[in-house]
All heavy atoms as a GROMACS GRO file, in nm:
protein
  634
    1MET      N    1  10.990  10.596   9.445
    1MET     CA    2  10.851  10.599   9.408
    1MET      C    3  10.779  10.478   9.467
    1MET      O    4  10.829  10.366   9.463
    1MET     CB    5  10.840  10.600   9.256
    1MET     CG    6  10.700  10.606   9.206
    1MET     SD    7  10.702  10.625   9.026
    1MET     CE    8  10.541  10.690   9.004
    2SER      N    9  10.661  10.500   9.521
    2SER     CA   10  10.582  10.394   9.583
    2SER      C   11  10.517  10.306   9.479
    2SER      O   12  10.481  10.351   9.371
    2SER     CB   13  10.472  10.454   9.670
    2SER     OG   14  10.527  10.527   9.775
    3GLY      N   15  10.502  10.180   9.515
    3GLY     CA   16  10.426  10.090   9.430
    3GLY      C   17  10.278  10.113   9.456
    3GLY      O   18  10.239  10.159   9.564
    4CYS      N   19  10.193  10.083   9.360
    4CYS     CA   20  10.049  10.105   9.377
    4CYS      C   21   9.994  10.026   9.496
    4CYS      O   22   9.897  10.067   9.558
    4CYS     CB   23   9.974  10.072   9.248
    4CYS     SG   24   9.997   9.903   9.188
    5TRP      N   25  10.056   9.916   9.530
    5TRP     CA   26  10.012   9.833   9.642
    5TRP      C   27  10.042   9.897   9.778
    5TRP      O   28  10.003   9.846   9.881
    5TRP     CB   29  10.078   9.695   9.635
    5TRP     CG   30  10.226   9.703   9.619
    5TRP    CD1   31  10.318   9.717   9.718
    5TRP    CD2   32  10.299   9.702   9.496
    5TRP    NE1   33  10.445   9.723   9.664
    5TRP    CE2   34  10.436   9.715   9.528
    5TRP    CE3   35  10.262   9.691   9.363
    5TRP    CZ2   36  10.535   9.717   9.431
    5TRP    CZ3   37  10.361   9.693   9.267
    5TRP    CH2   38  10.496   9.706   9.301
    6GLU      N   39  10.108  10.014   9.778
    6GLU     CA   40  10.139  10.085   9.903
    6GLU      C   41  10.051  10.208   9.923
    6GLU      O   42  10.074  10.285  10.015
    6GLU     CB   43  10.285  10.131   9.901
    6GLU     CG   44  10.383  10.017   9.892
    6GLU     CD   45  10.525  10.064   9.875
    6GLU    OE1   46  10.552  10.148   9.787
    6GLU    OE2   47  10.610  10.017   9.952
    7ILE      N   48   9.949  10.226   9.838
    7ILE     CA   49   9.866  10.344   9.844
    7ILE      C   50   9.721  10.304   9.867
    7ILE      O   51   9.665  10.224   9.793
    7ILE     CB   52   9.877  10.424   9.710
    7ILE    CG1   53  10.022  10.461   9.685
    7ILE    CG2   54   9.788  10.548   9.714
    7ILE    CD1   55  10.050  10.512   9.546
    8ARG      N   56   9.660  10.363   9.970
    8ARG     CA   57   9.519  10.336   9.998
    8ARG      C   58   9.432  10.417   9.903
    8ARG      O   59   9.469  10.522   9.857
    8ARG     CB   60   9.485  10.372  10.143
    8ARG     CG   61   9.557  10.283  10.242
    8ARG     CD   62   9.507  10.305  10.383
    8ARG     NE   63   9.594  10.241  10.479
    8ARG     CZ   64   9.584  10.114  10.517
    8ARG    NH1   65   9.490  10.039  10.469
    8ARG    NH2   66   9.670  10.064  10.604
    9ALA      N   67   9.311  10.368   9.877
    9ALA     CA   68   9.221  10.435   9.784
    9ALA      C   69   9.145  10.550   9.850
    9ALA      O   70   9.095  10.638   9.781
    9ALA     CB   71   9.121  10.334   9.727
   10CYS      N   72   9.137  10.553   9.981
   10CYS     CA   73   9.064  10.660  10.049
   10CYS      C   74   9.158  10.776  10.084
   10CYS      O   75   9.279  10.760  10.088
   10CYS     CB   76   8.995  10.606  10.173
   10CYS     SG   77   9.103  10.518  10.287
   11ASP      N   78   9.098  10.892  10.113
   11ASP     CA   79   9.178  11.010  10.143
   11ASP      C   80   9.223  11.010  10.290
   11ASP      O   81   9.184  10.925  10.370
   11ASP     CB   82   9.102  11.138  10.109
   11ASP     CG   83   8.973  11.155  10.187
   11ASP    OD1   84   8.959  11.095  10.296
   11ASP    OD2   85   8.886  11.230  10.140
   12ASP      N   86   9.306  11.107  10.328
   12ASP     CA   87   9.363  11.114  10.463
   12ASP      C   88   9.256  11.126  10.571
   12ASP      O   89   9.268  11.067  10.678
   12ASP     CB   90   9.460  11.232  10.474
   12ASP     CG   91   9.586  11.210  10.391
   12ASP    OD1   92   9.619  11.094  10.361
   12ASP    OD2   93   9.652  11.311  10.358
   13GLU      N   94   9.152  11.203  10.545
   13GLU     CA   95   9.045  11.221  10.643
   13GLU      C   96   8.974  11.089  10.672
   13GLU      O   97   8.947  11.054  10.786
   13GLU     CB   98   8.945  11.325  10.593
   13GLU     CG   99   8.837  11.358  10.694
   13GLU     CD  100   8.741  11.465  10.644
   13GLU    OE1  101   8.776  11.539  10.551
   13GLU    OE2  102   8.631  11.472  10.701
   14MET      N  103   8.947  11.014  10.567
   14MET     CA  104   8.881  10.885  10.584
   14MET      C  105   8.973  10.787  10.657
   14MET      O  106   8.928  10.712  10.743
   14MET     CB  107   8.841  10.827  10.448
   14MET     CG  108   8.734  10.904  10.379
   14MET     SD  109   8.712  10.843  10.213
   14MET     CE  110   8.557  10.761  10.231
   15GLN      N  111   9.102  10.790  10.624
   15GLN     CA  112   9.198  10.700  10.689
   15GLN      C  113   9.207  10.728  10.838
   15GLN      O  114   9.225  10.636  10.918
   15GLN     CB  115   9.335  10.714  10.624
   15GLN     CG  116   9.344  10.654  10.487
   15GLN     CD  117   9.482  10.668  10.427
   15GLN    OE1  118   9.580  10.654  10.496
   15GLN    NE2  119   9.487  10.698  10.298
   16ALA      N  120   9.194  10.855  10.876
   16ALA     CA  121   9.204  10.892  11.017
   16ALA      C  122   9.089  10.833  11.099
   16ALA      O  123   9.104  10.808  11.218
   16ALA     CB  124   9.206  11.044  11.030
   17GLU      N  125   8.974  10.811  11.036
   17GLU     CA  126   8.858  10.759  11.107
   17GLU      C  127   8.835  10.610  11.086
   17GLU      O  128   8.760  10.548  11.159
   17GLU     CB  129   8.733  10.837  11.065
   17GLU     CG  130   8.742  10.982  11.108
   17GLU     CD  131   8.613  11.058  11.083
   17GLU    OE1  132   8.507  10.993  11.076
   17GLU    OE2  133   8.619  11.180  11.074
   18CYS      N  134   8.899  10.553  10.987
   18CYS     CA  135   8.882  10.412  10.957
   18CYS      C  136   8.965  10.328  11.054
   18CYS      O  137   9.083  10.356  11.074
   18CYS     CB  138   8.925  10.384  10.813
   18CYS     SG  139   8.912  10.210  10.768
   19PRO      N  140   8.907  10.224  11.113
   19PRO     CA  141   8.985  10.144  11.208
   19PRO      C  142   9.094  10.057  11.144
   19PRO      O  143   9.187  10.018  11.212
   19PRO     CB  144   8.879  10.055  11.274
   19PRO     CG  145   8.768  10.047  11.175
   19PRO     CD  146   8.769  10.179  11.102
   20HIS      N  147   9.084  10.028  11.016
   20HIS     CA  148   9.184   9.940  10.956
   20HIS      C  149   9.323  10.003  10.957
   20HIS      O  150   9.414   9.946  11.016
   20HIS     CB  151   9.141   9.896  10.817
   20HIS     CG  152   9.018   9.813  10.821
   20HIS    ND1  153   8.896   9.860  10.781
   20HIS    CD2  154   8.997   9.687  10.865
   20HIS    CE1  155   8.806   9.768  10.801
   20HIS    NE2  156   8.863   9.661  10.852
   21PRO      N  157   9.345  10.117  10.896
   21PRO     CA  158   9.480  10.174  10.902
   21PRO      C  159   9.510  10.243  11.034
   21PRO      O  160   9.622  10.236  11.085
   21PRO     CB  161   9.484  10.274  10.786
   21PRO     CG  162   9.342  10.311  10.763
   21PRO     CD  163   9.261  10.189  10.801
   22ALA      N  164   9.411  10.311  11.093
   22ALA     CA  165   9.436  10.393  11.212
   22ALA      C  166   9.454  10.310  11.339
   22ALA      O  167   9.542  10.339  11.419
   22ALA     CB  168   9.322  10.493  11.231
   23VAL      N  169   9.372  10.210  11.358
   23VAL     CA  170   9.375  10.134  11.482
   23VAL      C  171   9.448  10.001  11.467
   23VAL      O  172   9.540   9.970  11.542
   23VAL     CB  173   9.231  10.108  11.534
   23VAL    CG1  174   9.233  10.022  11.659
   23VAL    CG2  175   9.160  10.240  11.559
   24PHE      N  176   9.409   9.923  11.368
   24PHE     CA  177   9.463   9.789  11.354
   24PHE      C  178   9.590   9.780  11.272
   24PHE      O  179   9.657   9.678  11.270
   24PHE     CB  180   9.358   9.696  11.292
   24PHE     CG  181   9.230   9.688  11.370
   24PHE    CD1  182   9.111   9.727  11.313
   24PHE    CD2  183   9.230   9.644  11.502
   24PHE    CE1  184   8.992   9.721  11.385
   24PHE    CE2  185   9.112   9.638  11.574
   24PHE     CZ  186   8.992   9.677  11.515
   25LYS      N  187   9.624   9.888  11.201
   25LYS     CA  188   9.740   9.887  11.110
   25LYS      C  189   9.727   9.768  11.016
   25LYS      O  190   9.819   9.692  10.994
   25LYS     CB  191   9.873   9.880  11.187
   25LYS     CG  192   9.888   9.987  11.292
   25LYS     CD  193   9.903  10.122  11.232
   25LYS     CE  194   9.934  10.224  11.339
   25LYS     NZ  195   9.864  10.347  11.329
   26ASP      N  196   9.607   9.754  10.961
   26ASP     CA  197   9.572   9.638  10.881
   26ASP      C  198   9.544   9.678  10.736
   26ASP      O  199   9.532   9.795  10.705
   26ASP     CB  200   9.446   9.574  10.942
   26ASP     CG  201   9.426   9.430  10.904
   26ASP    OD1  202   9.513   9.373  10.836
   26ASP    OD2  203   9.323   9.373  10.944
   27ARG      N  204   9.533   9.579  10.649
   27ARG     CA  205   9.496   9.602  10.509
   27ARG      C  206   9.350   9.647  10.500
   27ARG      O  207   9.268   9.609  10.582
   27ARG     CB  208   9.507   9.473  10.429
   27ARG     CG  209   9.643   9.439  10.390
   27ARG     CD  210   9.637   9.320  10.292
   27ARG     NE  211   9.764   9.254  10.295
   27ARG     CZ  212   9.786   9.138  10.354
   27ARG    NH1  213   9.689   9.070  10.407
   27ARG    NH2  214   9.906   9.087  10.356
   28CYS      N  215   9.320   9.722  10.397
   28CYS     CA  216   9.181   9.756  10.367
   28CYS      C  217   9.113   9.630  10.318
   28CYS      O  218   9.162   9.566  10.225
   28CYS     CB  219   9.174   9.862  10.258
   28CYS     SG  220   9.253  10.018  10.301
   29PRO      N  221   9.001   9.591  10.381
   29PRO     CA  222   8.933   9.469  10.337
   29PRO      C  223   8.867   9.492  10.202
   29PRO      O  224   8.824   9.601  10.170
   29PRO     CB  225   8.829   9.444  10.446
   29PRO     CG  226   8.806   9.578  10.507
   29PRO     CD  227   8.934   9.655  10.494
   30SER      N  228   8.855   9.387  10.125
   30SER     CA  229   8.796   9.400   9.991
   30SER      C  230   8.648   9.436   9.997
   30SER      O  231   8.594   9.489   9.901
   30SER     CB  232   8.818   9.272   9.910
   30SER     OG  233   8.775   9.162   9.981
   31LYS      N  234   8.582   9.412  10.110
   31LYS     CA  235   8.440   9.448  10.121
   31LYS      C  236   8.419   9.598  10.148
   31LYS      O  237   8.308   9.646  10.141
   31LYS     CB  238   8.371   9.364  10.228
   31LYS     CG  239   8.421   9.390  10.368
   31LYS     CD  240   8.350   9.299  10.466
   31LYS     CE  241   8.405   9.323  10.606
   31LYS     NZ  242   8.341   9.237  10.702
   32CYS      N  243   8.525   9.671  10.175
   32CYS     CA  244   8.515   9.816  10.198
   32CYS      C  245   8.480   9.885  10.066
   32CYS      O  246   8.540   9.856   9.962
   32CYS     CB  247   8.646   9.871  10.253
   32CYS     SG  248   8.646  10.052  10.271
   33ALA      N  249   8.386   9.978  10.071
   33ALA     CA  250   8.343  10.050   9.950
   33ALA      C  251   8.455  10.135   9.891
   33ALA      O  252   8.451  10.171   9.774
   33ALA     CB  253   8.224  10.139   9.983
   34PHE      N  254   8.558  10.167   9.970
   34PHE     CA  255   8.667  10.252   9.923
   34PHE      C  256   8.794  10.174   9.891
   34PHE      O  257   8.894  10.232   9.853
   34PHE     CB  258   8.696  10.361  10.026
   34PHE     CG  259   8.576  10.446  10.053
   34PHE    CD1  260   8.499  10.425  10.166
   34PHE    CD2  261   8.538  10.543   9.962
   34PHE    CE1  262   8.387  10.502  10.189
   34PHE    CE2  263   8.426  10.621   9.984
   34PHE     CZ  264   8.350  10.601  10.099
   35ALA      N  265   8.791  10.043   9.908
   35ALA     CA  266   8.908   9.960   9.879
   35ALA      C  267   8.899   9.907   9.737
   35ALA      O  268   8.878   9.789   9.712
   35ALA     CB  269   8.918   9.845   9.979
   36TYR      N  270   8.912   9.996   9.644
   36TYR     CA  271   8.905   9.960   9.503
   36TYR      C  272   9.032  10.009   9.434
   36TYR      O  273   9.109  10.084   9.491
   36TYR     CB  274   8.782  10.024   9.438
   36TYR     CG  275   8.780  10.174   9.453
   36TYR    CD1  276   8.844  10.256   9.361
   36TYR    CD2  277   8.715  10.234   9.560
   36TYR    CE1  278   8.845  10.394   9.377
   36TYR    CE2  279   8.716  10.372   9.576
   36TYR     CZ  280   8.780  10.451   9.484
   36TYR     OH  281   8.782  10.586   9.499
   37CYS      N  282   9.052   9.968   9.315
   37CYS     CA  283   9.168  10.011   9.239
   37CYS      C  284   9.123  10.051   9.099
   37CYS      O  285   9.065   9.969   9.028
   37CYS     CB  286   9.273   9.900   9.231
   37CYS     SG  287   9.423   9.952   9.147
   38GLU      N  288   9.148  10.175   9.065
   38GLU     CA  289   9.109  10.225   8.933
   38GLU      C  290   9.228  10.234   8.838
   38GLU      O  291   9.217  10.290   8.730
   38GLU     CB  292   9.043  10.362   8.946
   38GLU     CG  293   8.911  10.358   9.018
   38GLU     CD  294   8.846  10.494   9.027
   38GLU    OE1  295   8.917  10.597   9.020
   38GLU    OE2  296   8.724  10.498   9.041
   39ARG      N  297   9.341  10.182   8.878
   39ARG     CA  298   9.460  10.191   8.793
   39ARG      C  299   9.447  10.103   8.669
   39ARG      O  300   9.387   9.996   8.673
   39ARG     CB  301   9.582  10.150   8.874
   39ARG     CG  302   9.613  10.250   8.982
   39ARG     CD  303   9.724  10.200   9.074
   39ARG     NE  304   9.756  10.298   9.173
   39ARG     CZ  305   9.687  10.316   9.285
   39ARG    NH1  306   9.580  10.243   9.310
   39ARG    NH2  307   9.722  10.409   9.371
   40SER      N  308   9.505  10.149   8.562
   40SER     CA  309   9.497  10.074   8.437
   40SER      C  310   9.573   9.941   8.447
   40SER      O  311   9.548   9.849   8.370
   40SER     CB  312   9.551  10.157   8.322
   40SER     OG  313   9.687  10.189   8.344
   41THR      N  314   9.664   9.932   8.542
   41THR     CA  315   9.744   9.810   8.559
   41THR      C  316   9.671   9.703   8.640
   41THR      O  317   9.714   9.589   8.644
   41THR     CB  318   9.877   9.843   8.629
   41THR    OG1  319   9.849   9.909   8.753
   41THR    CG2  320   9.964   9.930   8.542
   42HIS      N  321   9.561   9.740   8.705
   42HIS     CA  322   9.488   9.646   8.791
   42HIS      C  323   9.413   9.543   8.707
   42HIS      O  324   9.335   9.576   8.620
   42HIS     CB  325   9.390   9.720   8.881
   42HIS     CG  326   9.314   9.629   8.972
   42HIS    ND1  327   9.373   9.564   9.078
   42HIS    CD2  328   9.186   9.590   8.970
   42HIS    CE1  329   9.283   9.490   9.139
   42HIS    NE2  330   9.168   9.504   9.075
   43LYS      N  331   9.442   9.417   8.735
   43LYS     CA  332   9.374   9.307   8.666
   43LYS      C  333   9.363   9.190   8.764
   43LYS      O  334   9.463   9.133   8.806
   43LYS     CB  335   9.453   9.264   8.542
   43LYS     CG  336   9.387   9.153   8.465
   43LYS     CD  337   9.470   9.115   8.343
   43LYS     CE  338   9.408   8.995   8.274
   43LYS     NZ  339   9.496   8.941   8.172
   44LEU      N  340   9.240   9.157   8.799
   44LEU     CA  341   9.219   9.045   8.890
   44LEU      C  342   9.256   8.915   8.820
   44LEU      O  343   9.235   8.899   8.701
   44LEU     CB  344   9.073   9.038   8.935
   44LEU     CG  345   9.030   9.148   9.032
   44LEU    CD1  346   8.883   9.132   9.066
   44LEU    CD2  347   9.114   9.146   9.158
   45THR      N  348   9.310   8.822   8.898
   45THR     CA  349   9.347   8.692   8.844
   45THR      C  350   9.297   8.581   8.936
   45THR      O  351   9.285   8.601   9.056
   45THR     CB  352   9.500   8.678   8.824
   45THR    OG1  353   9.528   8.553   8.763
   45THR    CG2  354   9.575   8.688   8.955
   46THR      N  355   9.269   8.468   8.878
   46THR     CA  356   9.235   8.348   8.955
   46THR      C  357   9.337   8.238   8.927
   46THR      O  358   9.316   8.124   8.966
   46THR     CB  359   9.093   8.298   8.919
   46THR    OG1  360   9.086   8.275   8.779
   46THR    CG2  361   8.985   8.397   8.962
   47ASP      N  362   9.446   8.275   8.863
   47ASP     CA  363   9.552   8.180   8.831
   47ASP      C  364   9.616   8.131   8.962
   47ASP      O  365   9.681   8.209   9.032
   47ASP     CB  366   9.657   8.247   8.743
   47ASP     CG  367   9.771   8.155   8.705
   47ASP    OD1  368   9.780   8.042   8.757
   47ASP    OD2  369   9.854   8.198   8.622
   48PRO      N  370   9.600   8.004   8.997
   48PRO     CA  371   9.654   7.953   9.123
   48PRO      C  372   9.805   7.969   9.134
   48PRO      O  373   9.858   7.987   9.244
   48PRO     CB  374   9.614   7.807   9.126
   48PRO     CG  375   9.528   7.782   9.009
   48PRO     CD  376   9.529   7.902   8.923
   49GLU      N  377   9.874   7.960   9.021
   49GLU     CA  378  10.021   7.977   9.022
   49GLU      C  379  10.059   8.114   9.078
   49GLU      O  380  10.157   8.127   9.150
   49GLU     CB  381  10.077   7.960   8.881
   49GLU     CG  382  10.053   7.825   8.822
   49GLU     CD  383  10.176   7.737   8.831
   49GLU    OE1  384  10.288   7.789   8.841
   49GLU    OE2  385  10.157   7.614   8.828
   50LEU      N  386   9.983   8.217   9.042
   50LEU     CA  387  10.010   8.352   9.092
   50LEU      C  388   9.954   8.372   9.231
   50LEU      O  389  10.024   8.422   9.320
   50LEU     CB  390   9.949   8.457   8.997
   50LEU     CG  391  10.014   8.474   8.862
   50LEU    CD1  392   9.936   8.573   8.778
   50LEU    CD2  393  10.158   8.519   8.876
   51VAL      N  394   9.829   8.336   9.252
   51VAL     CA  395   9.762   8.360   9.380
   51VAL      C  396   9.834   8.292   9.496
   51VAL      O  397   9.845   8.348   9.605
   51VAL     CB  398   9.613   8.316   9.373
   51VAL    CG1  399   9.547   8.327   9.509
   51VAL    CG2  400   9.538   8.400   9.270
   52PHE      N  401   9.888   8.173   9.474
   52PHE     CA  402   9.952   8.098   9.582
   52PHE      C  403  10.105   8.097   9.572
   52PHE      O  404  10.171   8.020   9.643
   52PHE     CB  405   9.899   7.955   9.586
   52PHE     CG  406   9.752   7.949   9.614
   52PHE    CD1  407   9.663   7.911   9.515
   52PHE    CD2  408   9.703   7.984   9.738
   52PHE    CE1  409   9.526   7.906   9.541
   52PHE    CE2  410   9.567   7.981   9.765
   52PHE     CZ  411   9.478   7.942   9.665
   53SER      N  412  10.161   8.181   9.489
   53SER     CA  413  10.306   8.185   9.473
   53SER      C  414  10.376   8.220   9.605
   53SER      O  415  10.344   8.321   9.667
   53SER     CB  416  10.345   8.288   9.367
   53SER     OG  417  10.485   8.305   9.365
   54PRO      N  418  10.472   8.139   9.648
   54PRO     CA  419  10.543   8.168   9.773
   54PRO      C  420  10.645   8.282   9.758
   54PRO      O  421  10.697   8.331   9.857
   54PRO     CB  422  10.614   8.036   9.805
   54PRO     CG  423  10.631   7.970   9.672
   54PRO     CD  424  10.514   8.012   9.588
   55ASP      N  425  10.669   8.325   9.636
   55ASP     CA  426  10.769   8.430   9.612
   55ASP      C  427  10.718   8.571   9.637
   55ASP      O  428  10.797   8.665   9.644
   55ASP     CB  429  10.818   8.423   9.466
   55ASP     CG  430  10.883   8.289   9.435
   55ASP    OD1  431  10.938   8.226   9.527
   55ASP    OD2  432  10.875   8.248   9.318
   56VAL      N  433  10.588   8.590   9.650
   56VAL     CA  434  10.528   8.723   9.664
   56VAL      C  435  10.528   8.767   9.810
   56VAL      O  436  10.488   8.692   9.898
   56VAL     CB  437  10.384   8.724   9.609
   56VAL    CG1  438  10.321   8.861   9.624
   56VAL    CG2  439  10.381   8.679   9.464
   57ASP      N  440  10.572   8.890   9.835
   57ASP     CA  441  10.568   8.948   9.969
   57ASP      C  442  10.431   9.012   9.991
   57ASP      O  443  10.410   9.130   9.964
   57ASP     CB  444  10.678   9.053   9.985
   57ASP     CG  445  10.681   9.114  10.123
   57ASP    OD1  446  10.604   9.070  10.212
   57ASP    OD2  447  10.757   9.210  10.143
   58ARG      N  448  10.336   8.934  10.038
   58ARG     CA  449  10.200   8.981  10.057
   58ARG      C  450  10.187   9.084  10.168
   58ARG      O  451  10.091   9.160  10.173
   58ARG     CB  452  10.107   8.863  10.082
   58ARG     CG  453  10.088   8.781   9.956
   58ARG     CD  454  10.019   8.648   9.982
   58ARG     NE  455  10.004   8.574   9.858
   58ARG     CZ  456  10.103   8.510   9.797
   58ARG    NH1  457  10.223   8.509   9.849
   58ARG    NH2  458  10.082   8.445   9.684
   59GLU      N  459  10.283   9.092  10.257
   59GLU     CA  460  10.281   9.192  10.364
   59GLU      C  461  10.294   9.334  10.309
   59GLU      O  462  10.256   9.430  10.375
   59GLU     CB  463  10.392   9.164  10.465
   59GLU     CG  464  10.375   9.035  10.541
   59GLU     CD  465  10.246   9.031  10.622
   59GLU    OE1  466  10.214   9.130  10.690
   59GLU    OE2  467  10.175   8.928  10.615
   60ALA      N  468  10.345   9.349  10.188
   60ALA     CA  469  10.363   9.482  10.128
   60ALA      C  470  10.232   9.539  10.076
   60ALA      O  471  10.220   9.660  10.058
   60ALA     CB  472  10.464   9.474  10.014
   61ALA      N  473  10.133   9.455  10.054
   61ALA     CA  474  10.004   9.502  10.001
   61ALA      C  475   9.922   9.569  10.109
   61ALA      O  476   9.904   9.515  10.217
   61ALA     CB  477   9.927   9.385   9.942
   62ILE      N  478   9.873   9.688  10.080
   62ILE     CA  479   9.797   9.766  10.177
   62ILE      C  480   9.646   9.742  10.166
   62ILE      O  481   9.570   9.777  10.255
   62ILE     CB  482   9.835   9.915  10.164
   62ILE    CG1  483   9.816   9.987  10.293
   62ILE    CG2  484   9.761   9.981  10.052
   62ILE    CD1  485   9.897  10.111  10.305
   63MET      N  486   9.604   9.681  10.056
   63MET     CA  487   9.462   9.648  10.036
   63MET      C  488   9.451   9.500  10.000
   63MET      O  489   9.534   9.447   9.927
   63MET     CB  490   9.401   9.733   9.924
   63MET     CG  491   9.400   9.881   9.955
   63MET     SD  492   9.307   9.980   9.835
   63MET     CE  493   9.398   9.952   9.683
   64ASP      N  494   9.347   9.435  10.051
   64ASP     CA  495   9.324   9.293  10.021
   64ASP      C  496   9.311   9.268   9.872
   64ASP      O  497   9.354   9.164   9.823
   64ASP     CB  498   9.198   9.242  10.092
   64ASP     CG  499   9.222   9.204  10.236
   64ASP    OD1  500   9.340   9.191  10.276
   64ASP    OD2  501   9.124   9.186  10.309
   65ILE      N  502   9.254   9.362   9.800
   65ILE     CA  503   9.232   9.343   9.656
   65ILE      C  504   9.364   9.323   9.581
   65ILE      O  505   9.368   9.258   9.477
   65ILE     CB  506   9.149   9.459   9.597
   65ILE    CG1  507   9.090   9.418   9.464
   65ILE    CG2  508   9.229   9.586   9.588
   65ILE    CD1  509   8.980   9.507   9.415
   66CYS      N  510   9.473   9.375   9.635
   66CYS     CA  511   9.605   9.358   9.572
   66CYS      C  512   9.648   9.212   9.570
   66CYS      O  513   9.722   9.170   9.481
   66CYS     CB  514   9.711   9.439   9.646
   66CYS     SG  515   9.685   9.617   9.642
   67LEU      N  516   9.602   9.136   9.667
   67LEU     CA  517   9.642   8.996   9.678
   67LEU      C  518   9.594   8.910   9.562
   67LEU      O  519   9.640   8.798   9.544
   67LEU     CB  520   9.594   8.937   9.810
   67LEU     CG  521   9.644   9.009   9.936
   67LEU    CD1  522   9.585   8.943  10.060
   67LEU    CD2  523   9.794   9.014   9.941
   68TYR      N  524   9.501   8.964   9.482
   68TYR     CA  525   9.448   8.893   9.366
   68TYR      C  526   9.472   8.971   9.237
   68TYR      O  527   9.412   8.942   9.135
   68TYR     CB  528   9.299   8.865   9.384
   68TYR     CG  529   9.273   8.786   9.510
   68TYR    CD1  530   9.232   8.848   9.626
   68TYR    CD2  531   9.295   8.649   9.513
   68TYR    CE1  532   9.212   8.776   9.743
   68TYR    CE2  533   9.276   8.576   9.628
   68TYR     CZ  534   9.234   8.641   9.743
   68TYR     OH  535   9.216   8.568   9.858
   69CYS      N  536   9.560   9.068   9.243
   69CYS     CA  537   9.590   9.152   9.127
   69CYS      C  538   9.713   9.096   9.054
   69CYS      O  539   9.819   9.078   9.114
   69CYS     CB  540   9.616   9.296   9.170
   69CYS     SG  541   9.669   9.403   9.036
   70GLU      N  542   9.696   9.071   8.927
   70GLU     CA  543   9.805   9.016   8.847
   70GLU      C  544   9.928   9.107   8.848
   70GLU      O  545  10.042   9.060   8.854
   70GLU     CB  546   9.757   8.993   8.704
   70GLU     CG  547   9.860   8.928   8.615
   70GLU     CD  548   9.806   8.903   8.476
   70GLU    OE1  549   9.700   8.837   8.464
   70GLU    OE2  550   9.869   8.950   8.380
   71PHE      N  551   9.906   9.238   8.843
   71PHE     CA  552  10.018   9.333   8.842
   71PHE      C  553  10.099   9.320   8.971
   71PHE      O  554  10.221   9.311   8.968
   71PHE     CB  555   9.965   9.476   8.825
   71PHE     CG  556  10.074   9.579   8.812
   71PHE    CD1  557  10.141   9.598   8.693
   71PHE    CD2  558  10.110   9.656   8.921
   71PHE    CE1  559  10.241   9.692   8.681
   71PHE    CE2  560  10.210   9.750   8.911
   71PHE     CZ  561  10.276   9.768   8.790
   72PHE      N  562  10.032   9.321   9.086
   72PHE     CA  563  10.102   9.307   9.213
   72PHE      C  564  10.172   9.172   9.223
   72PHE      O  565  10.289   9.163   9.264
   72PHE     CB  566  10.005   9.323   9.331
   72PHE     CG  567  10.066   9.285   9.463
   72PHE    CD1  568  10.162   9.364   9.523
   72PHE    CD2  569  10.028   9.168   9.527
   72PHE    CE1  570  10.221   9.328   9.644
   72PHE    CE2  571  10.085   9.131   9.648
   72PHE     CZ  572  10.182   9.211   9.707
   73LEU      N  573  10.104   9.066   9.185
   73LEU     CA  574  10.159   8.932   9.200
   73LEU      C  575  10.279   8.907   9.109
   73LEU      O  576  10.365   8.826   9.141
   73LEU     CB  577  10.050   8.828   9.174
   73LEU     CG  578   9.936   8.828   9.277
   73LEU    CD1  579   9.823   8.739   9.230
   73LEU    CD2  580   9.986   8.785   9.414
   74THR      N  581  10.287   8.977   8.997
   74THR     CA  582  10.400   8.956   8.906
   74THR      C  583  10.508   9.062   8.921
   74THR      O  584  10.625   9.036   8.892
   74THR     CB  585  10.352   8.953   8.759
   74THR    OG1  586  10.284   9.075   8.729
   74THR    CG2  587  10.262   8.835   8.734
   75ARG      N  588  10.473   9.184   8.964
   75ARG     CA  589  10.571   9.292   8.970
   75ARG      C  590  10.596   9.348   9.109
   75ARG      O  591  10.679   9.433   9.128
   75ARG     CB  592  10.526   9.406   8.879
   75ARG     CG  593  10.529   9.364   8.733
   75ARG     CD  594  10.483   9.478   8.644
   75ARG     NE  595  10.489   9.442   8.505
   75ARG     CZ  596  10.393   9.378   8.439
   75ARG    NH1  597  10.283   9.343   8.503
   75ARG    NH2  598  10.405   9.349   8.312
   76GLY      N  599  10.520   9.299   9.207
   76GLY     CA  600  10.534   9.346   9.344
   76GLY      C  601  10.661   9.293   9.409
   76GLY      O  602  10.736   9.217   9.349
   77PRO      N  603  10.682   9.333   9.534
   77PRO     CA  604  10.802   9.287   9.605
   77PRO      C  605  10.803   9.136   9.625
   77PRO      O  606  10.700   9.073   9.636
   77PRO     CB  607  10.794   9.362   9.738
   77PRO     CG  608  10.658   9.415   9.749
   77PRO     CD  609  10.597   9.418   9.614
   78ARG      N  610  10.921   9.084   9.628
   78ARG     CA  611  10.942   8.940   9.646
   78ARG      C  612  10.970   8.910   9.793
   78ARG      O  613  11.032   8.988   9.864
   78ARG     CB  614  11.060   8.891   9.562
   78ARG     CG  615  11.048   8.918   9.414
   78ARG     CD  616  10.943   8.831   9.348
   78ARG     NE  617  10.822   8.909   9.323
   78ARG     CZ  618  10.707   8.860   9.280
   78ARG    NH1  619  10.692   8.732   9.260
   78ARG    NH2  620  10.604   8.936   9.260
   79ALA      N  621  10.927   8.794   9.836
   79ALA     CA  622  10.952   8.748   9.973
   79ALA      C  623  11.099   8.710   9.985
   79ALA      O  624  11.161   8.666   9.889
   79ALA     CB  625  10.863   8.628  10.006
   80GLU      N  626  11.152   8.727  10.102
   80GLU     CA  627  11.292   8.694  10.128
   80GLU      C  628  11.311   8.543  10.137
   80GLU      O  629  11.233   8.472  10.185
   80GLU     CB  630  11.338   8.758  10.259
   80GLU     CG  631  11.329   8.907  10.257
   80GLU     CD  632  11.448   8.975  10.198
   80GLU    OE1  633  11.559   8.922  10.211
   80GLU    OE2  634  11.430   9.081  10.138
   0.00000   0.00000   0.00000
């Protein structure tokens, strides 16, 4: 089962035309209108201990918003 940080918020048609996943193979930027998270587990954090933790594998996050999500930062994949 995929983690929520591996799923884009937009549909397949939008992904096909968006340059972030289609061309750049990049994360969805937080300024994108479709890069949001409606999951009940999503909770933004400003806790520096979490935001700057060296243990988090930030490369696994498919959207920039995940990088500030408490759920991802505490339960997401760990860096090697």
